[in-house]
All heavy atoms as TSV, in Angstrom:
chain	resi	resn	atom	element	x	y	z
A	1	MET	N	N	63.026	302.603	182.890
A	1	MET	CA	C	61.937	303.412	182.371
A	1	MET	C	C	62.428	304.806	182.033
A	1	MET	O	O	63.525	305.179	182.394
A	1	MET	CB	C	60.832	303.497	183.422
A	1	MET	CG	C	59.647	302.618	183.087
A	1	MET	SD	S	58.322	302.796	184.255
A	1	MET	CE	C	58.916	301.765	185.555
A	2	ASN	N	N	61.563	305.585	181.393
A	2	ASN	CA	C	61.858	306.962	181.017
A	2	ASN	C	C	63.084	307.066	180.132
A	2	ASN	O	O	63.915	307.924	180.322
A	2	ASN	CB	C	62.039	307.857	182.245
A	2	ASN	CG	C	60.861	307.824	183.166
A	2	ASN	OD1	O	59.754	307.583	182.747
A	2	ASN	ND2	N	61.098	308.072	184.430
A	3	ARG	N	N	63.201	306.169	179.185
A	3	ARG	CA	C	64.360	306.203	178.308
A	3	ARG	C	C	63.911	306.422	176.871
A	3	ARG	O	O	62.764	306.183	176.529
A	3	ARG	CB	C	65.158	304.918	178.444
A	3	ARG	CG	C	64.403	303.678	178.075
A	3	ARG	CD	C	65.170	302.428	178.475
A	3	ARG	NE	N	64.456	301.258	178.062
A	3	ARG	CZ	C	63.525	300.642	178.749
A	3	ARG	NH1	N	63.180	301.106	179.923
A	3	ARG	NH2	N	62.918	299.574	178.300
A	4	LEU	N	N	64.843	306.859	176.075
A	4	LEU	CA	C	64.595	307.077	174.658
A	4	LEU	C	C	65.456	306.080	173.901
A	4	LEU	O	O	66.646	306.273	173.748
A	4	LEU	CB	C	64.946	308.517	174.284
A	4	LEU	CG	C	64.508	309.013	172.927
A	4	LEU	CD1	C	63.004	308.927	172.771
A	4	LEU	CD2	C	64.948	310.452	172.744
A	5	ASP	N	N	64.860	304.955	173.497
A	5	ASP	CA	C	65.558	303.909	172.759
A	5	ASP	C	C	64.926	303.780	171.383
A	5	ASP	O	O	63.709	303.673	171.266
A	5	ASP	CB	C	65.440	302.559	173.476
A	5	ASP	CG	C	66.189	302.530	174.785
A	5	ASP	OD1	O	67.196	303.239	174.892
A	5	ASP	OD2	O	65.762	301.803	175.690
A	6	ASP	N	N	65.763	303.778	170.354
A	6	ASP	CA	C	65.268	303.637	168.989
A	6	ASP	C	C	64.190	304.670	168.678
A	6	ASP	O	O	63.231	304.379	167.980
A	6	ASP	CB	C	64.734	302.220	168.752
A	6	ASP	CG	C	65.803	301.166	168.965
A	6	ASP	OD1	O	66.970	301.444	168.610
A	6	ASP	OD2	O	65.476	300.088	169.477
A	7	GLY	N	N	64.320	305.869	169.235
A	7	GLY	CA	C	63.363	306.930	168.969
A	7	GLY	C	C	62.060	306.804	169.722
A	7	GLY	O	O	61.119	307.528	169.453
A	8	VAL	N	N	61.975	305.885	170.690
A	8	VAL	CA	C	60.748	305.684	171.462
A	8	VAL	C	C	61.001	306.087	172.911
A	8	VAL	O	O	61.923	305.582	173.554
A	8	VAL	CB	C	60.269	304.213	171.393
A	8	VAL	CG1	C	59.037	304.017	172.257
A	8	VAL	CG2	C	59.983	303.817	169.954
A	9	TYR	N	N	60.187	307.003	173.407
A	9	TYR	CA	C	60.272	307.456	174.796
A	9	TYR	C	C	59.377	306.536	175.618
A	9	TYR	O	O	58.150	306.572	175.499
A	9	TYR	CB	C	59.822	308.911	174.883
A	9	TYR	CG	C	60.108	309.604	176.180
A	9	TYR	CD1	C	61.186	309.282	176.981
A	9	TYR	CD2	C	59.281	310.637	176.596
A	9	TYR	CE1	C	61.442	309.952	178.164
A	9	TYR	CE2	C	59.530	311.320	177.772
A	9	TYR	CZ	C	60.604	310.974	178.547
A	9	TYR	OH	O	60.847	311.644	179.713
A	10	ASP	N	N	59.981	305.708	176.445
A	10	ASP	CA	C	59.272	304.674	177.199
A	10	ASP	C	C	58.771	305.233	178.530
A	10	ASP	O	O	59.552	305.443	179.456
A	10	ASP	CB	C	60.209	303.484	177.435
A	10	ASP	CG	C	59.530	302.323	178.122
A	10	ASP	OD1	O	58.321	302.424	178.445
A	10	ASP	OD2	O	60.209	301.302	178.342
A	11	LEU	N	N	57.461	305.452	178.614
A	11	LEU	CA	C	56.836	305.952	179.838
A	11	LEU	C	C	55.877	304.919	180.423
A	11	LEU	O	O	55.022	305.258	181.236
A	11	LEU	CB	C	56.097	307.273	179.545
A	11	LEU	CG	C	56.996	308.403	179.046
A	11	LEU	CD1	C	56.163	309.622	178.701
A	11	LEU	CD2	C	58.063	308.753	180.065
A	12	ARG	N	N	56.048	303.666	180.015
A	12	ARG	CA	C	55.199	302.603	180.547
A	12	ARG	C	C	55.434	302.455	182.047
A	12	ARG	O	O	56.553	302.587	182.516
A	12	ARG	CB	C	55.470	301.286	179.837
A	12	ARG	CG	C	54.999	301.315	178.379
A	12	ARG	CD	C	55.401	300.074	177.646
A	12	ARG	NE	N	56.872	300.086	177.534
A	12	ARG	CZ	C	57.577	299.103	177.039
A	12	ARG	NH1	N	56.994	298.004	176.629
A	12	ARG	NH2	N	58.887	299.197	176.955
A	13	GLY	N	N	54.363	302.204	182.771
A	13	GLY	CA	C	54.440	302.030	184.219
A	13	GLY	C	C	54.162	303.303	184.991
A	13	GLY	O	O	53.949	303.252	186.203
A	14	LEU	N	N	54.144	304.441	184.311
A	14	LEU	CA	C	53.857	305.715	184.982
A	14	LEU	C	C	52.363	306.007	184.922
A	14	LEU	O	O	51.702	305.715	183.942
A	14	LEU	CB	C	54.634	306.859	184.330
A	14	LEU	CG	C	56.143	306.744	184.373
A	14	LEU	CD1	C	56.771	307.935	183.655
A	14	LEU	CD2	C	56.647	306.678	185.809
A	15	LYS	N	N	51.856	306.620	185.980
A	15	LYS	CA	C	50.434	306.954	186.059
A	15	LYS	C	C	50.225	308.448	185.851
A	15	LYS	O	O	51.121	309.257	186.065
A	15	LYS	CB	C	49.870	306.547	187.435
A	15	LYS	CG	C	49.966	305.057	187.721
A	15	LYS	CD	C	49.047	304.292	186.813
A	15	LYS	CE	C	49.103	302.805	187.132
A	15	LYS	NZ	N	48.567	301.999	186.082
A	16	CYS	N	N	49.017	308.803	185.463
A	16	CYS	CA	C	48.598	310.174	185.256
A	16	CYS	C	C	48.944	311.008	186.498
A	16	CYS	O	O	48.727	310.546	187.615
A	16	CYS	CB	C	47.086	310.191	185.020
A	16	CYS	SG	S	46.405	311.797	184.665
A	17	PRO	N	N	49.523	312.162	186.319
A	17	PRO	CA	C	49.736	312.928	185.092
A	17	PRO	C	C	51.157	312.798	184.527
A	17	PRO	O	O	51.525	313.551	183.635
A	17	PRO	CB	C	49.490	314.363	185.539
A	17	PRO	CG	C	50.090	314.398	186.923
A	17	PRO	CD	C	49.751	313.018	187.500
A	18	LEU	N	N	51.957	311.876	185.059
A	18	LEU	CA	C	53.370	311.816	184.665
A	18	LEU	C	C	53.629	311.610	183.171
A	18	LEU	O	O	54.517	312.267	182.627
A	18	LEU	CB	C	54.098	310.762	185.497
A	18	LEU	CG	C	54.298	311.135	186.973
A	18	LEU	CD1	C	54.958	309.990	187.725
A	18	LEU	CD2	C	55.114	312.401	187.098
A	19	PRO	N	N	52.901	310.733	182.461
A	19	PRO	CA	C	53.212	310.580	181.034
A	19	PRO	C	C	53.114	311.891	180.247
A	19	PRO	O	O	54.002	312.206	179.456
A	19	PRO	CB	C	52.199	309.548	180.550
A	19	PRO	CG	C	51.946	308.711	181.766
A	19	PRO	CD	C	51.936	309.706	182.904
A	20	VAL	N	N	52.073	312.670	180.481
A	20	VAL	CA	C	51.927	313.916	179.729
A	20	VAL	C	C	52.948	314.959	180.200
A	20	VAL	O	O	53.502	315.712	179.390
A	20	VAL	CB	C	50.476	314.453	179.769
A	20	VAL	CG1	C	50.133	315.078	181.085
A	20	VAL	CG2	C	50.235	315.422	178.630
A	21	LEU	N	N	53.249	314.993	181.487
A	21	LEU	CA	C	54.232	315.951	181.998
A	21	LEU	C	C	55.627	315.649	181.465
A	21	LEU	O	O	56.369	316.554	181.064
A	21	LEU	CB	C	54.243	315.957	183.525
A	21	LEU	CG	C	52.978	316.488	184.200
A	21	LEU	CD1	C	53.085	316.337	185.714
A	21	LEU	CD2	C	52.714	317.931	183.814
A	22	LYS	N	N	55.995	314.377	181.425
A	22	LYS	CA	C	57.312	313.997	180.918
A	22	LYS	C	C	57.397	314.190	179.401
A	22	LYS	O	O	58.445	314.564	178.873
A	22	LYS	CB	C	57.655	312.568	181.326
A	22	LYS	CG	C	57.962	312.465	182.821
A	22	LYS	CD	C	58.416	311.080	183.178
A	22	LYS	CE	C	58.899	311.020	184.613
A	22	LYS	NZ	N	60.218	311.606	184.794
A	23	THR	N	N	56.293	313.965	178.707
A	23	THR	CA	C	56.256	314.221	177.268
A	23	THR	C	C	56.461	315.709	177.004
A	23	THR	O	O	57.246	316.092	176.136
A	23	THR	CB	C	54.916	313.741	176.667
A	23	THR	OG1	O	54.815	312.330	176.848
A	23	THR	CG2	C	54.809	314.086	175.187
A	24	GLU	N	N	55.772	316.533	177.765
A	24	GLU	CA	C	55.916	317.986	177.620
A	24	GLU	C	C	57.363	318.421	177.855
A	24	GLU	O	O	57.933	319.196	177.082
A	24	GLU	CB	C	54.992	318.701	178.597
A	24	GLU	CG	C	55.115	320.201	178.551
A	24	GLU	CD	C	54.203	320.896	179.549
A	24	GLU	OE1	O	53.879	320.303	180.602
A	24	GLU	OE2	O	53.841	322.046	179.282
A	25	LYS	N	N	57.973	317.900	178.908
A	25	LYS	CA	C	59.357	318.264	179.226
A	25	LYS	C	C	60.314	317.815	178.120
A	25	LYS	O	O	61.207	318.550	177.722
A	25	LYS	CB	C	59.760	317.648	180.572
A	25	LYS	CG	C	61.138	318.055	181.011
A	25	LYS	CD	C	61.461	317.510	182.384
A	25	LYS	CE	C	62.857	317.948	182.804
A	25	LYS	NZ	N	63.210	317.444	184.116
A	26	ARG	N	N	60.123	316.610	177.612
A	26	ARG	CA	C	60.984	316.087	176.544
A	26	ARG	C	C	60.853	316.950	175.288
A	26	ARG	O	O	61.840	317.305	174.659
A	26	ARG	CB	C	60.621	314.637	176.238
A	26	ARG	CG	C	61.345	314.027	175.078
A	26	ARG	CD	C	62.778	313.700	175.347
A	26	ARG	NE	N	62.872	312.657	176.341
A	26	ARG	CZ	C	63.990	312.015	176.655
A	26	ARG	NH1	N	65.103	312.300	176.020
A	26	ARG	NH2	N	64.012	311.107	177.581
A	27	LEU	N	N	59.617	317.301	174.921
A	27	LEU	CA	C	59.398	318.116	173.728
A	27	LEU	C	C	60.013	319.506	173.870
A	27	LEU	O	O	60.490	320.067	172.886
A	27	LEU	CB	C	57.901	318.223	173.419
A	27	LEU	CG	C	57.266	316.977	172.805
A	27	LEU	CD1	C	55.749	317.101	172.801
A	27	LEU	CD2	C	57.778	316.748	171.396
A	28	ARG	N	N	59.998	320.056	175.072
A	28	ARG	CA	C	60.580	321.384	175.302
A	28	ARG	C	C	62.042	321.432	174.891
A	28	ARG	O	O	62.520	322.456	174.413
A	28	ARG	CB	C	60.460	321.772	176.779
A	28	ARG	CG	C	59.485	322.886	176.992
A	28	ARG	CD	C	59.504	323.385	178.421
A	28	ARG	NE	N	58.524	322.635	179.194
A	28	ARG	CZ	C	58.736	322.101	180.380
A	28	ARG	NH1	N	59.894	322.235	180.974
A	28	ARG	NH2	N	57.800	321.431	180.987
A	29	GLY	N	N	62.759	320.328	175.069
A	29	GLY	CA	C	64.175	320.279	174.747
A	29	GLY	C	C	64.482	319.878	173.311
A	29	GLY	O	O	65.645	319.721	172.956
A	30	MET	N	N	63.451	319.725	172.484
A	30	MET	CA	C	63.636	319.272	171.110
A	30	MET	C	C	63.402	320.419	170.128
A	30	MET	O	O	62.699	321.377	170.443
A	30	MET	CB	C	62.665	318.124	170.808
A	30	MET	CG	C	62.887	316.911	171.702
A	30	MET	SD	S	61.620	315.648	171.505
A	30	MET	CE	C	62.307	314.754	170.124
A	31	SER	N	N	63.978	320.295	168.957
A	31	SER	CA	C	63.808	321.297	167.906
A	31	SER	C	C	62.438	321.171	167.257
A	31	SER	O	O	61.870	320.083	167.189
A	31	SER	CB	C	64.875	321.116	166.826
A	31	SER	OG	O	66.154	321.245	167.376
A	32	SER	N	N	61.950	322.290	166.740
A	32	SER	CA	C	60.692	322.301	166.009
A	32	SER	C	C	60.776	321.348	164.822
A	32	SER	O	O	61.792	321.289	164.133
A	32	SER	CB	C	60.402	323.722	165.530
A	32	SER	OG	O	59.183	323.764	164.853
A	33	GLY	N	N	59.713	320.572	164.610
A	33	GLY	CA	C	59.674	319.620	163.509
A	33	GLY	C	C	60.158	318.232	163.883
A	33	GLY	O	O	59.972	317.287	163.119
A	34	THR	N	N	60.760	318.094	165.059
A	34	THR	CA	C	61.247	316.799	165.516
A	34	THR	C	C	60.065	315.889	165.850
A	34	THR	O	O	59.048	316.340	166.366
A	34	THR	CB	C	62.140	316.968	166.767
A	34	THR	OG1	O	63.210	317.838	166.452
A	34	THR	CG2	C	62.683	315.638	167.247
A	35	ILE	N	N	60.225	314.610	165.565
A	35	ILE	CA	C	59.177	313.633	165.860
A	35	ILE	C	C	59.570	312.818	167.083
A	35	ILE	O	O	60.699	312.340	167.192
A	35	ILE	CB	C	58.916	312.733	164.647
A	35	ILE	CG1	C	58.328	313.592	163.521
A	35	ILE	CG2	C	57.988	311.575	165.009
A	35	ILE	CD1	C	58.106	312.866	162.234
A	36	LEU	N	N	58.618	312.688	168.009
A	36	LEU	CA	C	58.807	311.917	169.235
A	36	LEU	C	C	57.737	310.832	169.294
A	36	LEU	O	O	56.547	311.123	169.119
A	36	LEU	CB	C	58.689	312.831	170.457
A	36	LEU	CG	C	58.773	312.158	171.829
A	36	LEU	CD1	C	60.161	311.560	172.051
A	36	LEU	CD2	C	58.439	313.144	172.928
A	37	THR	N	N	58.155	309.609	169.537
A	37	THR	CA	C	57.224	308.509	169.754
A	37	THR	C	C	57.230	308.173	171.238
A	37	THR	O	O	58.287	307.985	171.829
A	37	THR	CB	C	57.619	307.272	168.918
A	37	THR	OG1	O	57.614	307.648	167.541
A	37	THR	CG2	C	56.651	306.126	169.136
A	38	VAL	N	N	56.043	308.127	171.823
A	38	VAL	CA	C	55.879	307.900	173.262
A	38	VAL	C	C	55.081	306.626	173.464
A	38	VAL	O	O	54.049	306.428	172.820
A	38	VAL	CB	C	55.121	309.087	173.914
A	38	VAL	CG1	C	54.869	308.832	175.388
A	38	VAL	CG2	C	55.874	310.385	173.717
A	39	GLU	N	N	55.557	305.764	174.366
A	39	GLU	CA	C	54.794	304.572	174.752
A	39	GLU	C	C	54.392	304.709	176.205
A	39	GLU	O	O	55.206	305.086	177.051
A	39	GLU	CB	C	55.621	303.303	174.555
A	39	GLU	CG	C	55.749	302.926	173.112
A	39	GLU	CD	C	56.238	301.510	172.922
A	39	GLU	OE1	O	56.586	300.829	173.907
A	39	GLU	OE2	O	56.278	301.081	171.759
A	40	THR	N	N	53.129	304.407	176.489
A	40	THR	CA	C	52.615	304.506	177.847
A	40	THR	C	C	51.649	303.362	178.128
A	40	THR	O	O	51.038	302.828	177.215
A	40	THR	CB	C	51.928	305.873	178.078
A	40	THR	OG1	O	51.428	305.924	179.409
A	40	THR	CG2	C	50.807	306.118	177.102
A	41	SER	N	N	51.538	303.017	179.397
A	41	SER	CA	C	50.580	301.998	179.820
A	41	SER	C	C	49.432	302.630	180.606
A	41	SER	O	O	48.503	301.934	180.997
A	41	SER	CB	C	51.276	300.931	180.674
A	41	SER	OG	O	51.911	301.534	181.785
A	42	ASP	N	N	49.485	303.936	180.817
A	42	ASP	CA	C	48.436	304.648	181.560
A	42	ASP	C	C	47.177	304.753	180.699
A	42	ASP	O	O	47.218	305.334	179.619
A	42	ASP	CB	C	48.939	306.043	181.935
A	42	ASP	CG	C	47.906	306.878	182.671
A	42	ASP	OD1	O	46.918	306.303	183.182
A	42	ASP	OD2	O	48.087	308.098	182.740
A	43	PRO	N	N	46.044	304.203	181.160
A	43	PRO	CA	C	44.829	304.249	180.350
A	43	PRO	C	C	44.322	305.670	180.082
A	43	PRO	O	O	43.638	305.903	179.097
A	43	PRO	CB	C	43.810	303.434	181.143
A	43	PRO	CG	C	44.376	303.261	182.495
A	43	PRO	CD	C	45.859	303.461	182.412
A	44	LEU	N	N	44.656	306.619	180.936
A	44	LEU	CA	C	44.210	308.002	180.731
A	44	LEU	C	C	45.026	308.747	179.679
A	44	LEU	O	O	44.622	309.812	179.212
A	44	LEU	CB	C	44.220	308.772	182.052
A	44	LEU	CG	C	43.210	308.288	183.096
A	44	LEU	CD1	C	43.346	309.068	184.386
A	44	LEU	CD2	C	41.795	308.379	182.557
A	45	ALA	N	N	46.156	308.185	179.283
A	45	ALA	CA	C	46.997	308.845	178.282
A	45	ALA	C	C	46.264	308.990	176.947
A	45	ALA	O	O	46.529	309.934	176.200
A	45	ALA	CB	C	48.298	308.079	178.088
A	46	ILE	N	N	45.335	308.097	176.653
A	46	ILE	CA	C	44.567	308.166	175.410
A	46	ILE	C	C	43.750	309.453	175.343
A	46	ILE	O	O	43.424	309.955	174.264
A	46	ILE	CB	C	43.669	306.923	175.217
A	46	ILE	CG1	C	43.042	306.889	173.824
A	46	ILE	CG2	C	42.597	306.847	176.255
A	46	ILE	CD1	C	43.996	306.670	172.723
A	47	ILE	N	N	43.465	310.037	176.493
A	47	ILE	CA	C	42.770	311.328	176.579
A	47	ILE	C	C	43.790	312.457	176.738
A	47	ILE	O	O	43.715	313.478	176.054
A	47	ILE	CB	C	41.786	311.337	177.773
A	47	ILE	CG1	C	40.705	310.279	177.566
A	47	ILE	CG2	C	41.185	312.725	177.980
A	47	ILE	CD1	C	39.893	309.987	178.804
A	48	ASP	N	N	44.739	312.265	177.652
A	48	ASP	CA	C	45.675	313.328	178.024
A	48	ASP	C	C	46.645	313.734	176.917
A	48	ASP	O	O	46.864	314.932	176.700
A	48	ASP	CB	C	46.488	312.912	179.255
A	48	ASP	CG	C	45.637	312.755	180.502
A	48	ASP	OD1	O	44.511	313.292	180.523
A	48	ASP	OD2	O	46.095	312.098	181.452
A	49	ILE	N	N	47.251	312.780	176.234
A	49	ILE	CA	C	48.266	313.106	175.218
A	49	ILE	C	C	47.639	313.850	174.028
A	49	ILE	O	O	48.147	314.902	173.634
A	49	ILE	CB	C	49.050	311.855	174.766
A	49	ILE	CG1	C	49.795	311.227	175.949
A	49	ILE	CG2	C	49.971	312.178	173.592
A	49	ILE	CD1	C	51.030	311.935	176.428
A	50	PRO	N	N	46.525	313.365	173.455
A	50	PRO	CA	C	45.912	314.134	172.364
A	50	PRO	C	C	45.478	315.539	172.805
A	50	PRO	O	O	45.647	316.506	172.056
A	50	PRO	CB	C	44.707	313.287	171.949
A	50	PRO	CG	C	45.104	311.899	172.315
A	50	PRO	CD	C	45.886	312.056	173.596
A	51	HIS	N	N	44.939	315.650	174.013
A	51	HIS	CA	C	44.526	316.963	174.530
A	51	HIS	C	C	45.742	317.880	174.665
A	51	HIS	O	O	45.690	319.046	174.270
A	51	HIS	CB	C	43.821	316.797	175.879
A	51	HIS	CG	C	43.409	318.089	176.490
A	51	HIS	ND1	N	42.349	318.822	176.017
A	51	HIS	CD2	C	43.922	318.795	177.521
A	51	HIS	CE1	C	42.230	319.928	176.741
A	51	HIS	NE2	N	43.179	319.938	177.655
A	52	PHE	N	N	46.828	317.362	175.213
A	52	PHE	CA	C	48.064	318.135	175.352
A	52	PHE	C	C	48.543	318.629	173.979
A	52	PHE	O	O	48.892	319.804	173.825
A	52	PHE	CB	C	49.151	317.280	176.026
A	52	PHE	CG	C	50.529	317.796	175.804
A	52	PHE	CD1	C	50.987	318.903	176.492
A	52	PHE	CD2	C	51.370	317.186	174.888
A	52	PHE	CE1	C	52.269	319.401	176.265
A	52	PHE	CE2	C	52.646	317.667	174.655
A	52	PHE	CZ	C	53.092	318.781	175.351
A	53	CYS	N	N	48.561	317.741	172.984
A	53	CYS	CA	C	49.008	318.124	171.643
A	53	CYS	C	C	48.113	319.216	171.063
A	53	CYS	O	O	48.602	320.203	170.504
A	53	CYS	CB	C	49.018	316.917	170.720
A	53	CYS	SG	S	50.313	315.723	171.110
A	54	ASN	N	N	46.810	319.043	171.198
A	54	ASN	CA	C	45.858	320.025	170.689
A	54	ASN	C	C	46.039	321.385	171.365
A	54	ASN	O	O	46.049	322.416	170.694
A	54	ASN	CB	C	44.427	319.511	170.888
A	54	ASN	CG	C	43.407	320.403	170.237
A	54	ASN	OD1	O	43.544	320.754	169.070
A	54	ASN	ND2	N	42.393	320.772	170.981
A	55	GLU	N	N	46.189	321.396	172.658
A	55	GLU	CA	C	46.325	322.642	173.415
A	55	GLU	C	C	47.640	323.361	173.124
A	55	GLU	O	O	47.706	324.581	173.227
A	55	GLU	CB	C	46.224	322.370	174.921
A	55	GLU	CG	C	44.837	321.990	175.378
A	55	GLU	CD	C	43.848	323.137	175.255
A	55	GLU	OE1	O	44.142	324.240	175.751
A	55	GLU	OE2	O	42.785	322.920	174.641
A	56	ASN	N	N	48.683	322.622	172.773
A	56	ASN	CA	C	50.005	323.214	172.581
A	56	ASN	C	C	50.431	323.300	171.124
A	56	ASN	O	O	51.553	323.710	170.833
A	56	ASN	CB	C	51.039	322.438	173.402
A	56	ASN	CG	C	50.808	322.628	174.881
A	56	ASN	OD1	O	51.217	323.633	175.452
A	56	ASN	ND2	N	50.114	321.693	175.512
A	57	GLY	N	N	49.555	322.896	170.211
A	57	GLY	CA	C	49.825	323.038	168.795
A	57	GLY	C	C	50.722	321.976	168.182
A	57	GLY	O	O	51.115	322.096	167.030
A	58	HIS	N	N	51.045	320.937	168.944
A	58	HIS	CA	C	51.853	319.853	168.395
A	58	HIS	C	C	50.964	318.956	167.533
A	58	HIS	O	O	49.772	318.813	167.792
A	58	HIS	CB	C	52.495	319.026	169.512
A	58	HIS	CG	C	53.350	319.815	170.431
A	58	HIS	ND1	N	54.459	320.521	170.001
A	58	HIS	CD2	C	53.251	320.046	171.760
A	58	HIS	CE1	C	55.016	321.129	171.027
A	58	HIS	NE2	N	54.299	320.859	172.103
A	59	ALA	N	N	51.541	318.341	166.506
A	59	ALA	CA	C	50.776	317.466	165.620
A	59	ALA	C	C	50.834	316.032	166.133
A	59	ALA	O	O	51.922	315.469	166.279
A	59	ALA	CB	C	51.347	317.535	164.208
A	60	LEU	N	N	49.675	315.472	166.416
A	60	LEU	CA	C	49.595	314.057	166.786
A	60	LEU	C	C	49.484	313.282	165.484
A	60	LEU	O	O	48.441	313.255	164.836
A	60	LEU	CB	C	48.392	313.802	167.688
A	60	LEU	CG	C	48.220	312.371	168.183
A	60	LEU	CD1	C	49.431	311.918	169.000
A	60	LEU	CD2	C	46.950	312.249	169.012
A	61	LEU	N	N	50.592	312.671	165.069
A	61	LEU	CA	C	50.661	311.983	163.782
A	61	LEU	C	C	50.028	310.603	163.811
A	61	LEU	O	O	49.497	310.140	162.806
A	61	LEU	CB	C	52.119	311.876	163.329
A	61	LEU	CG	C	52.882	313.199	163.203
A	61	LEU	CD1	C	54.337	312.926	162.844
A	61	LEU	CD2	C	52.218	314.116	162.190
A	62	ALA	N	N	50.127	309.935	164.961
A	62	ALA	CA	C	49.568	308.580	165.084
A	62	ALA	C	C	49.263	308.281	166.536
A	62	ALA	O	O	49.932	308.776	167.445
A	62	ALA	CB	C	50.548	307.549	164.538
A	63	SER	N	N	48.242	307.477	166.735
A	63	SER	CA	C	47.853	306.999	168.060
A	63	SER	C	C	47.410	305.560	167.863
A	63	SER	O	O	46.474	305.296	167.106
A	63	SER	CB	C	46.707	307.856	168.602
A	63	SER	OG	O	46.219	307.339	169.812
A	64	GLU	N	N	48.107	304.627	168.508
A	64	GLU	CA	C	47.780	303.219	168.293
A	64	GLU	C	C	47.868	302.410	169.579
A	64	GLU	O	O	48.682	302.698	170.446
A	64	GLU	CB	C	48.687	302.616	167.226
A	64	GLU	CG	C	50.156	302.695	167.568
A	64	GLU	CD	C	51.047	302.215	166.434
A	64	GLU	OE1	O	50.883	301.059	165.997
A	64	GLU	OE2	O	51.902	302.999	166.013
A	65	ASN	N	N	47.001	301.410	169.667
A	65	ASN	CA	C	47.049	300.482	170.788
A	65	ASN	C	C	48.227	299.534	170.594
A	65	ASN	O	O	48.524	299.137	169.479
A	65	ASN	CB	C	45.763	299.669	170.879
A	65	ASN	CG	C	44.600	300.485	171.380
A	65	ASN	OD1	O	44.751	301.254	172.314
A	65	ASN	ND2	N	43.454	300.325	170.759
A	66	THR	N	N	48.883	299.207	171.712
A	66	THR	CA	C	49.924	298.184	171.694
A	66	THR	C	C	49.467	297.085	172.643
A	66	THR	O	O	48.467	297.242	173.329
A	66	THR	CB	C	51.279	298.755	172.174
A	66	THR	OG1	O	51.147	299.168	173.536
A	66	THR	CG2	C	51.723	299.935	171.322
A	67	GLY	N	N	50.165	296.014	172.704
A	67	GLY	CA	C	49.779	294.937	173.602
A	67	GLY	C	C	49.794	295.344	175.067
A	67	GLY	O	O	49.022	294.840	175.872
A	68	SER	N	N	50.653	296.313	175.408
A	68	SER	CA	C	50.798	296.706	176.814
A	68	SER	C	C	50.341	298.132	177.096
A	68	SER	O	O	50.562	298.639	178.184
A	68	SER	CB	C	52.268	296.561	177.225
A	68	SER	OG	O	53.080	297.408	176.420
A	69	GLY	N	N	49.720	298.793	176.119
A	69	GLY	CA	C	49.283	300.162	176.361
A	69	GLY	C	C	49.004	300.913	175.075
A	69	GLY	O	O	48.252	300.441	174.237
A	70	HIS	N	N	49.666	302.054	174.935
A	70	HIS	CA	C	49.396	302.921	173.800
A	70	HIS	C	C	50.680	303.560	173.304
A	70	HIS	O	O	51.588	303.824	174.097
A	70	HIS	CB	C	48.399	304.004	174.213
A	70	HIS	CG	C	47.396	304.311	173.171
A	70	HIS	ND1	N	46.278	303.554	172.960
A	70	HIS	CD2	C	47.353	305.292	172.241
A	70	HIS	CE1	C	45.580	304.065	171.966
A	70	HIS	NE2	N	46.222	305.132	171.510
A	71	ARG	N	N	50.732	303.834	171.997
A	71	ARG	CA	C	51.885	304.502	171.385
A	71	ARG	C	C	51.383	305.741	170.644
A	71	ARG	O	O	50.424	305.675	169.888
A	71	ARG	CB	C	52.589	303.569	170.408
A	71	ARG	CG	C	53.767	304.241	169.712
A	71	ARG	CD	C	54.468	303.294	168.737
A	71	ARG	NE	N	55.046	302.183	169.471
A	71	ARG	CZ	C	54.847	300.905	169.175
A	71	ARG	NH1	N	54.093	300.562	168.157
A	71	ARG	NH2	N	55.417	299.959	169.895
A	72	PHE	N	N	52.066	306.858	170.880
A	72	PHE	CA	C	51.731	308.130	170.243
A	72	PHE	C	C	52.939	308.627	169.468
A	72	PHE	O	O	54.054	308.566	169.962
A	72	PHE	CB	C	51.361	309.175	171.295
A	72	PHE	CG	C	50.238	308.782	172.198
A	72	PHE	CD1	C	50.490	308.167	173.408
A	72	PHE	CD2	C	48.926	309.017	171.823
A	72	PHE	CE1	C	49.464	307.789	174.250
A	72	PHE	CE2	C	47.884	308.641	172.657
A	72	PHE	CZ	C	48.154	308.024	173.872
A	73	THR	N	N	52.708	309.137	168.264
A	73	THR	CA	C	53.757	309.756	167.474
A	73	THR	C	C	53.402	311.239	167.338
A	73	THR	O	O	52.322	311.572	166.826
A	73	THR	CB	C	53.892	309.100	166.091
A	73	THR	OG1	O	54.091	307.686	166.286
A	73	THR	CG2	C	55.069	309.666	165.319
A	74	ILE	N	N	54.304	312.089	167.811
A	74	ILE	CA	C	54.056	313.528	167.920
A	74	ILE	C	C	55.126	314.292	167.162
A	74	ILE	O	O	56.313	313.985	167.285
A	74	ILE	CB	C	54.080	313.962	169.408
A	74	ILE	CG1	C	53.070	313.169	170.221
A	74	ILE	CG2	C	53.861	315.462	169.545
A	74	ILE	CD1	C	53.291	313.243	171.720
A	75	ARG	N	N	54.700	315.316	166.393
A	75	ARG	CA	C	55.662	316.229	165.767
A	75	ARG	C	C	55.605	317.552	166.523
A	75	ARG	O	O	54.547	318.162	166.646
A	75	ARG	CB	C	55.358	316.481	164.302
A	75	ARG	CG	C	56.438	317.412	163.690
A	75	ARG	CD	C	56.173	317.873	162.271
A	75	ARG	NE	N	55.790	316.832	161.364
A	75	ARG	CZ	C	54.625	316.809	160.710
A	75	ARG	NH1	N	53.747	317.743	160.890
A	75	ARG	NH2	N	54.353	315.833	159.883
A	76	LYS	N	N	56.743	317.983	167.045
A	76	LYS	CA	C	56.813	319.231	167.793
A	76	LYS	C	C	56.643	320.412	166.845
A	76	LYS	O	O	57.196	320.438	165.761
A	76	LYS	CB	C	58.141	319.362	168.526
A	76	LYS	CG	C	58.198	320.649	169.316
A	76	LYS	CD	C	59.491	320.830	170.031
A	76	LYS	CE	C	59.437	322.205	170.687
A	76	LYS	NZ	N	60.576	322.458	171.498
A	77	THR	N	N	55.885	321.412	167.304
A	77	THR	CA	C	55.711	322.626	166.508
A	77	THR	C	C	56.899	323.539	166.673
A	77	THR	O	O	57.656	323.444	167.598
A	77	THR	CB	C	54.451	323.391	166.924
A	77	THR	OG1	O	54.507	323.651	168.321
A	77	THR	CG2	C	53.225	322.621	166.579
């Protein structure tokens, strides 16, 4: 878990608040304009990740259901 494979940051299996905290930490180390795709199985991430992006000015490019959870595509500001 917690790996970045094929541009996807795998946070499946982690519970709130870890997905949003780990997403925040990963984005901190990335350049502005970089796109990060995050996968999570935490049902609260559908609320937490968009709220985090809105509060921090990151662009939430996509939010989609997957068979095992949710996938978010974020562009860092």
